[in-house]
C-alpha positions, 0 to 999 in steps of 0.5 A: 326477345333480344329487344326486351333483354337489352332495353328492360329488366323483364323476364321473358317466356318464349314458346317456339315449336319449330325445331329449326327456329328453336335451334337458332333461338337457343344458340343466339341466347347462349351467345348473348349469355356469354358475351353480355353476362350483365344481362343475366340471360340465363336467369331471365329467359325460359324457352318452351319447345311447344306451340300454344293452341286450344287442345293438346295435340301433335299438329303439322307445321308448315314452312314457306320454302327458304323462310322459316320465319313464315311458319304456321301450325295446323294450316298452311299460310295462304299465298298472299301476294304483294306484287311478288312471287312467294315461295311454296309452302311445305309441310316440314314438321309435326310439332307438340301443341299445348294449352296455356291453361294446362301449362299453367294450371295454378296460374302464372307465377307472376303477372305478365305485362305484355304478351306478343303473338305472331302465329300466322292465323293460329291466334284464336286457338292460342287464346281459346286455350288460355281463357281461364288464365287470361280472364284472371288478369294474368296478362295485362296487355297483348299485341298480335297480328291480325291477318284475315286470310291466315285466320280463315285458313285456321277456321277463325275470323277477324271478328272471332279473334277480337271476340275471344279477347273481349270475352276474356276481359280485354279492350281492343285497339284497332290502329286504323280507327275501325276502318278496314286495315288491309291485308294485315295489321297489328292489334293491341288489347288491354285487360280491363276486368272480368270477362265480357267487359271489353270493347270491340273496335267497331 
């Protein structure tokens, strides 16, 4: 969010259901608004204190102990080790979840150039709740993390996530040329037309 504010003149819409992270986010934005008035933070940023999913619900949010950046809705993140011991996952809060289609019943007021997601395996739910919005071209490109273990914890899969994108009219770009990318990788998806016109990257 800060990078977009500093380097572009874009407006930024943020969703943050975690109350601890919400406090840090809004405190940082308030400090930036005071220290850099030329960035016009107050007129460019909207913060929505809910998560985005495939239904309206109150769901558990799990945090990695000592790391609120590693938080996940619905199911705890699996303990993916990379040569180090990870802290345990704790059920910390219950958070509100809404669908993008319900939040924007008349569509978005303007086309979103970029949508960035990092929701620890909740991507399928987030995108499924916005099928009408996404299929109408409200978002031109998406960037998200693909983590098969996190997706499986939320009853989805790598192929299922990519299929949701393609069925909403996006063409997906896999950075490793269709090969297995490892534990996690970043995917790009570009809107190219009405639903079903995209291409899977393998």
